[in-house]
N, C-alpha and C positions, 0 to 999 in steps of 0.2 A: 721490696726497695729496689729502686733503679740506681746503680752505681755509676756515676758520671765522671769522666775523666776530669781532674782537677784543672781549673784554669790558672794561667800564669797571675802572679801577684799584681794586683792593680794599684796605680798611685793612688787612685780614689775610687775604691769598690763600691761606693754608694752611688756614684754617678752613672755607673754602667749597669742599666736594669732592662729587663725584659718582662712584660707582662704575659700571663698565660694566654693561650690562643682561644678565641671565642669566635662565634658566628656573627657575620656581619649582619647588624639589625638586631641583634640580641636573641634570646631565647635559647633553649637546649634541647627542645623537640621539634623535629621536622617531618611532617607528612608531605612526602615529595614523590614525584614519578621515579621510576627505576633508572632513568637515564639523567637525573638531576644532579648537576654540579654544585656544590655549596662553597661559598666564599668564607674564607677564615681570615681574620685580622689579629694582629698583635702590634703593640706600641713599644719602642725602644727608646730608651734615654741614654745618651752617650756624649761625653765632651768631645770625642773624636768622630770623624767620619765613620760610617758603617761599611764594612767590605762586602759582607753578605749575611743573610739571615736564612735559615734553614728550618722547615717544619718536619718533624718527625712524627708520624702518625700511625694509627693501627685501628683496624675494625674487628679485631679478634675479640671473642668473649672476655678475654682479660689481658691486660697490658703485658708483653714480655718484658723480662728483667734485664735484657741486653739491647742496647741502643741500635745494634747492628741488625736486629730482627725487625726494626721498625721500617715502614716505607718513609720515603723523604722526598720532599720537593722545595725548590727555591722559592722563596717569597719575594715579591716586587714591591719596591718603594711606591707607595701610594701618595704620600704628602711629607712634607718637612717644614718644621717650625722651630728653628734654632737647634737646640740639642734633642729636640724630640721628633721621632721618625715613625711613621705608620707604615707597616708592610702588610700586603695581602696575598693570598694565593687561593686557588681553587682546588678543592678535593674531588676526586672522581666519585660516581655513583657507588653507593654502598648497599650491601644486602639488606633485605627487610629485616627489621627488629635488631639493629647493630648499635652497640655502644661504642662510640668513636672516641679515641684518647689521642692526646698529642703532647708534645713538648717543643719548644723553640730554642734554637741555638743561634746566638748572634756573635759575629766576629768583626771587630773593628779593623781599620787600616794598620794598626800597630800589631795586629795578631792577638789582641786581647779577645777573651771569649766570656760570654755570659749565657746563662740558662734561665728559662721562664721559671723553673722550679727544679727541686731535686728529684720530684716524682713526675710521672706522666699526669696531665690533667684531663678530665673528662670535659669533652668538648660538646657533643650533642648525641641525642638519641635519633637514629635514622628509622623512619617507618616508610616503607615503600609498597603498599599493597598493590595487588594487580590492578591494571586499568579496567574500568568498567563504565556502562552507562545505565542510567536509570530514569525511565520515562513513565510518567503517570498520564493516562489518557482519559478524558471523559467525551462523550459523544452525544449530541442530540440531532435531530433530524427535522428539516422543515421544507416546505415547498417553496420554491423560489419564483419559478415561472414555468409556462407549459413545457419548455425545452429541458430544464435540468432539474433534477432532484438533488439538493445540495445536502451535504453532510457538514454540520457546524461542530468544530472540534475545539475543545480546550485543552491545552497542553501545558503540563509541568514537568520540567526536566532537570536533572543534574548529571553532570559529567565530571568524573573524578580522576585525578591522577595524570594529568598532561600539563604542559606548560602554558601553551596558548592554542586558542582555537578560532578557525574561521567560523562564520555564522552556520547555523544549522540548516542544511539544505533539505527541503521537503519537496518531493515531486508526486502530483497527483494529476495523471493523464498528461496534458500538455501544458499544465500550469505550475511553474516552478515558484516556490516561496522560499524566503530566506528569514529565518526567525533568529534573532541575536541571542547569544548566551552571555551573561555578564559574570565576571570574576567576582567571587566573594572573598571573605577574609581567608588567608592562607593560600599558599601556592598550590596549584593542580586541582582546585575546585571551581567549576563553572556552572552556574545555575540559570535556568530559563523559567522566567515567572510566567504569569498567565498570559498565554497568547490565543486568542480565539480567530479562527478563520474558518471560511466555508469553501468546499471543493465540489464540483459536481461529479456524478457517478461516472466511474471509469467505463461501464458497459451497462446498457440498458435497452429494452426493447418495449417502450410504452405503446407503441401501435400494435403490439401483440396481445393487447386486452382481449380476453380475460386471462392470458397465459404470460403475462408481462412479469418481468423480474428486473432487479438492479443490482449492480455491484461496484464496489469501491476498491481501489487499489492504491494505497498511499505509501509512500516510501520515505524513511528518515535516513539522511547520510550526514554523519557528522565528521568533518574533517579536521585534521590538526594543521595548523599553520606551518609546523616544522617539517614534518615527514610526508605529509599529504593524506595520511590515514593512520588509524591506531588499530592495532591487533587486540581487539576486544576479548576479553576472557570472561566477561561477566554482562549480561544484558537482562534486564527484568522490565516488565510492563504491569503496572498495577501491583508491584510487590511480588509478582510471580516470576521466578527465573525461567528463561528460555534456553532450551537445549539447542545448539547450533543444528540448522538444517532440519529441524523437526517442528511442523506446525503445532502451535498450542491453541486449542479452541477455547473460546469463551474467557479470554483474559481481558478483554475489552467490555466495559459495561454497555451492553446493547440489548436492550429490552423494549417491549412494545411501549412502555411508558416514556420511552425518549422520542417516540414519534410525535409529531405536531398534531393538534386537534383536528386538523383537515384530513388526517388519514385515519380511516376506521381501524382500530388496532386489532379487531378480531380477524382481519382479513389478510394478515401478512405473517410470515415466518421470518425471524431475524436470526442470522448466525454470523460469528466473527471468529476470527483466529489471527495470530500474531507469528511471524517467521523471522528469525534471525539467521542471516547468511554472513558467515566470518569472511573477512577480507582474504583475497588471494593475490598472486602476483599480477593478475589482470583485472581484478574488479576491487571496489571498495567494499567495506563491511556495510550491510544494509539491515534495517529494521523495517519490515513490511507489515502492514495492517490491512487485512481483507475483511470486508463487511459485504454482507449479501442480503438483499430484502427480496423475498419471493411471495407472490400472492397465493394464498391458500386456494385449493379447490373447492370453494365453498358453492353451495347450491345456488346462492344469489347471483355469483358471477357467471354460472354456466346456464342460467335461465334463458339468457339471451341467445344461446346457440340451438335450443330445441325448436322453437318456431321457425328459424332459418333453414334447419335441417328439414322440417316438415314441409317447407315451401318448395326446396329443391327436389323432395321426394315426389311431391305433386307435379311439377314440372316434368320430371323424368318419366313418370308413369303416364302422363297425358297421351303419349303417341300409342298407348295400348287402347285408346278409345277408338271403336270402329263402328260402322253403321251408317245410315243415312244421315244421321245429324252430328257425326263426328266432328267435322269441321266447325259447325256452330258451337258445339259443346267444348272443343278445344280452345276456340276463340275467346269463349266466355271465361275459361280458366285462365288464360294468358292475361286478358284485360283485368281480371280481379286481382291477380297477383301483382301485375304492374301497379295498379292503383294502391293495393295494399302495401307494396314495397316503398311506394313513394311517400306514403304517410308514415310507415314504420321506421323509416331512415333515422328519425330523430330518437327512436327508443335506445339504440345502444348507448348513446350519451347520457341517458337518464341513470344507466347502471354503473357508470363510471365511479370509481373510488380514486381520488388524487393519488399520483400526480396524472394530470391529464395529457393524453397524447397530443402531439403537435400534428394536426390533421386528423384524417379519419383512422380509426382503430381497424383491426382486422375483422372484428365483428361487424363494423359499420361497412367495410368494404365488400364482405359477403352480401349484404342487403343491396348495396349499389350494383353488384354483379347480377342481381336478378332482373334488373331492368333490360340490359341487352339480351339476356337469355330468353325473356318472354318475347322479345322482339324477334330474335332469330327464329324460335320455334313456331311463331306465328307465320312468319315468312315461308318456312318450310312447309307447314300445313296448307297453305294457300297454293303454293307451287305443286305440291303433291295431289291436290284435288283437281288439278287441270288434267290429269292422266287417269284412264280407266284401268291400267295394268297395275295389279296389286303390287307386284314385286318392286315396280318402280316407286310406287307410294310408300312402301315400307322402306326403301332405300333412301329416299328423300327424307323421311323422317329421322332415320338413323344418322344420316348426314347432318341434319339439323342439331341433333343432340350433340354430336362431336364438335361442331362449330360453337355451339353454346358452352361446352365444356372448355374449349380453348379460350372463348371469352371471359369465363369465370377465372380461368388460371391467370390470364393476362391482367384483369382487373384487380385481383388482389395481391399482385406483386408490388413490392416496395423494398427500398434500401435504406439502411441506417447505418450511420458511422460506429464503427467499433474502435475504441481507443487502444493504442498501443504505446508503449513507453519509449519509442524511438521516432524520429522524424519519418514521414510527416505526422506522426502522432495519431493517425487514425486510418482505418480502412473501411470500405463500404462493404457491408454484408447484405446479401439478397435474401428476402423472406417471401414466402409464396404459401399456397394453401396447405401444403404438406408439412410446413413449420408448425401446423396445428396438431400434427400428429395423428392420433386415433380419429379426432373429430374432422380433420381435413380428409381423411380416407372415407369416412362415413359420408360426408357431403358429396364427394365424388362419385362414390357407388349410388347415392340417392338420384343423382342426376342422370347416371347411366342405368337406372333400373329398367327402363322400357326396353332398351337394346338387350340387356342381360335376359329378360323374360322371354323376349322374341328369340334369341338364340338358344335358349334352354328348350323352349317349345318346339323349335324347328329341329334340333338335335333329337328330341325324344321321338318325334314322329318318324324321323329318319330311321332310328334305332328300331321301331316297331314295324318298319316297312310300310307304313301308310304314307298317302300322298302327302307330301311336304306342304306345310302351310302357305308358303310363299309360291303360289302358282298362279 
């Protein structure tokens, strides 16, 4: 029982009354952010003007028995209607799961005092859970055009425990999106309904078929309108909580069945991960979704490289043809490869599995490079045939192969934009024959097989003290 100091005798004690403090808007449970200020209201009835009204409140587990142990704050006159006065004040943020009690003391201009009750009254129960975001993501893929492979994403999201928010900012490559979050019933909860949008891949090399792959990097930034950022303590994707700064694989539903019918599901491997990066003094909190589509090394995709490798091996070894009919035989080989390559150029496109490359793929460029290679080797053969000196003939052949190799390297070069998250949002990356890895090395060695054999033979003869072959 709280013992209050007795008020002076009132001429009309019934006329001077104070109602118990309550929350503005009603209710006695508040799910609010940890920085939320609550408005408390009380009504005073008095025949005399009011001097001041004070709210004594506490957030302790149990109300203290002495009024001096309470926190206190002056209440402000909100409205006045005759002898009826309404006073309000704001209570500071309360700890999580706190019962807030209070009692109001009113003093009129004559010094008369009235209390809202003899005991402190329960005002409200404060619940301030840690702030967090909850995002649900579903992804499907479809082919949009030969330039972009788009990820179509449907997003459901909830953001709890903040006062107001700016729209959700989503950045994918150089394309910013702003998705609205709508406030639901109760303070501090903002929900994002179904939002479907498409973004192009962040990075991809379609012209590297059959070694092409595509990746997506999609970032979500949720900003508070008050302080610019929230120090998130909990982030989840598809009901799986994310550890800060630790990639979480396979939290996004990303399976072959999400691919459109135009993409053969058996030829791709799909991986995904989500990364939550907490806010720092220099950067905002980010939720980043990574998606990757890589073509599987299937026999069907690599079949196109085997005949190309064989043709370069045929060209490279053609300079080993010697004898009276060597010029005729070589020219026959070059003309055959030239005509075959011209017709074979359409073959790589028949092996494509969408997305299609914009322009010729690496496989097609290797076929194109056969054309100048045959012309260069044919010219070198004709020039070499005009001399009777064998050393000069071989030198001309080797020079022709080196020039053909340079032509190959130059023909298959191309640059593709690689997207970056800052302006100018992309940079160009150069690809060449060595971007094919082992296959690029094998094709280079195939074209150089003739000079390699000649060099080995010449070295072998020198080692055995025999007359060198090039005499």
